[in-house]
C-alpha positions, 0 to 999 in steps of 0.5 A: 894448679890451685892450692887445695890439692897441694895442701891435701897432698901435704896433709896426707903426707903428714898423716902418713908420717905421723901414723907410721912414725909417731914414736919418732915424733914423740922422741923429737918433741923435747928437741922441738920445744928447745928449737922453738925458743930461739925461733920465738925470740927471732920472730916475736921480739922484733917490736921492742924498739917501739916501746919508747915512742915520743909523745906530741908534747915532747917537742917543746 
């Protein structure tokens, strides 16, 4: 099975849920923003150790 029909099924399911339950989605938006904060920290702060790279002249 290719990915296109599966993506179409997911898109239809998402459209159905948003159409019939849009009020519940709007009620959940503040909680989703609060949930996004720890997820951003988890996935976006993984390169902080690379800020202190050694320059080639530091070996002397």
